[in-house]
MIMITI-381446 format. One record per residue (C-alpha): x, y, z. Coordinates in pm, 1 decimal. Layout:
+----------+----------+----------+
:        u :        v :        w :
+----------+----------+----------+
:        X :        Y :        Z :
...
+----------+----------+----------+
***
This chain:
+----------+----------+----------+
:        u :        v :        w :
+----------+----------+----------+
:  -3926.6 :  -1655.3 :  -3227.8 :
:  -4044.8 :  -1385.9 :  -2998.6 :
:  -3899.2 :  -1036.7 :  -2974.8 :
:  -3662.0 :  -1123.7 :  -2685.6 :
:  -3501.7 :  -1401.6 :  -2885.6 :
:  -3444.7 :  -1163.2 :  -3177.8 :
:  -3282.1 :   -914.4 :  -2945.0 :
:  -3049.6 :  -1185.5 :  -2818.7 :
:  -2958.8 :  -1286.3 :  -3174.6 :
:  -2895.3 :   -924.0 :  -3277.3 :
:  -2694.8 :   -865.1 :  -2957.2 :
:  -2486.4 :  -1175.8 :  -3022.9 :
:  -2419.1 :  -1069.4 :  -3381.4 :
:  -2331.0 :   -717.2 :  -3262.9 :
:  -2086.0 :   -847.2 :  -3004.8 :
:  -1933.8 :  -1081.2 :  -3264.2 :
:  -1889.0 :   -793.1 :  -3510.7 :
:  -1742.3 :   -571.7 :  -3237.0 :
:  -1496.7 :   -839.4 :  -3126.0 :
:  -1399.5 :   -906.0 :  -3488.4 :
:  -1334.7 :   -535.2 :  -3545.6 :
:  -1125.2 :   -510.5 :  -3227.8 :
:   -922.1 :   -820.2 :  -3317.8 :
:   -859.9 :   -693.5 :  -3672.6 :
:   -754.4 :   -351.3 :  -3540.2 :
:   -515.6 :   -506.8 :  -3288.7 :
:   -366.5 :   -734.7 :  -3552.5 :
:   -315.9 :   -441.3 :  -3791.3 :
:   -142.7 :   -239.5 :  -3520.7 :
:     80.0 :   -534.8 :  -3429.9 :
:    170.2 :   -577.3 :  -3796.5 :
:    254.8 :   -206.1 :  -3831.2 :
:    473.7 :   -223.4 :  -3521.0 :
:    646.8 :   -537.4 :  -3647.4 :
:    717.0 :   -375.4 :  -3986.7 :
:    854.7 :    -64.1 :  -3817.4 :
:   1090.9 :   -272.8 :  -3604.0 :
:   1202.7 :   -466.8 :  -3911.7 :
:   1263.4 :   -139.7 :  -4098.7 :
:   1475.6 :     -7.6 :  -3811.0 :
:   1676.5 :   -329.1 :  -3804.5 :
:   1737.5 :   -306.9 :  -4180.5 :
:   1839.6 :     56.4 :  -4151.8 :
:   2090.5 :    -23.3 :  -3878.2 :
:   2231.0 :   -307.2 :  -4089.8 :
:   2259.5 :    -72.5 :  -4389.3 :
:   2429.3 :    186.6 :  -4170.0 :
:   2682.0 :    -70.6 :  -4046.5 :
:   2741.6 :   -184.4 :  -4404.9 :
:   2792.8 :    174.5 :  -4520.3 :
:   3034.3 :    243.2 :  -4234.5 :
:   3238.6 :    -65.1 :  -4319.4 :
:   3239.6 :     35.5 :  -4687.7 :
:   3364.1 :    384.7 :  -4597.4 :
:   3633.6 :    235.0 :  -4374.5 :
:   3739.2 :      6.9 :  -4661.0 :
:   3751.8 :    298.9 :  -4902.9 :
:   3967.8 :    497.6 :  -4662.4 :
:   4205.0 :    202.3 :  -4628.4 :
:   4223.9 :    175.3 :  -5008.2 :
:   4292.1 :    550.0 :  -5035.9 :
:   4574.5 :    526.6 :  -4781.6 :
:   4722.5 :    231.0 :  -4965.8 :
:   4696.9 :    412.8 :  -5300.5 :
:   4872.4 :    715.9 :  -5153.5 :
:   5148.4 :    489.3 :  -5025.5 :
:   5179.3 :    322.4 :  -5365.1 :
:   5185.6 :    664.9 :  -5531.7 :
:   5473.0 :    770.0 :  -5306.4 :
:   5662.9 :    452.4 :  -5391.6 :
:   5603.8 :    504.8 :  -5762.7 :
:   5724.6 :    863.5 :  -5736.3 :
:   6033.0 :    746.5 :  -5548.8 :
:   6100.5 :    477.0 :  -5809.6 :
:   6050.8 :    730.6 :  -6087.8 :
:   6307.6 :    959.5 :  -5924.4 :
:   6551.7 :    673.1 :  -5886.5 :
:   6498.1 :    569.0 :  -6246.6 :
:   6559.6 :    924.6 :  -6364.2 :
:   6881.9 :    942.4 :  -6164.7 :
:   6996.0 :    605.9 :  -6303.2 :
:   6918.7 :    726.5 :  -6656.8 :
:   7122.8 :   1043.9 :  -6596.9 :
:   7414.7 :    841.7 :  -6459.9 :
:   7400.8 :    607.5 :  -6760.2 :
:   7395.5 :    903.8 :  -7000.6 :
:   7693.5 :   1055.1 :  -6821.7 :
:   7880.5 :    727.4 :  -6846.3 :
:   7827.6 :    698.8 :  -7219.7 :
+----------+----------+----------+
***
């Protein structure tokens, strides 16, 4: 092989290495972007889940307050019935 053929071989190898490096860099950047989009999607799903959990907890709190009022009312009624029964005896 003469010196021009060696230059062509070295040039070909150099271009191949350069193209490989560019392709790997592009693929890494695409993968980073894809992971970031997936992370954002997960975060929005977690946010929606947390909001629905908070809404459920508020509904449970309201229901417990309502039940507490009913229990207090029933306790008052029971006390008045007990007083009436004691007065009757």
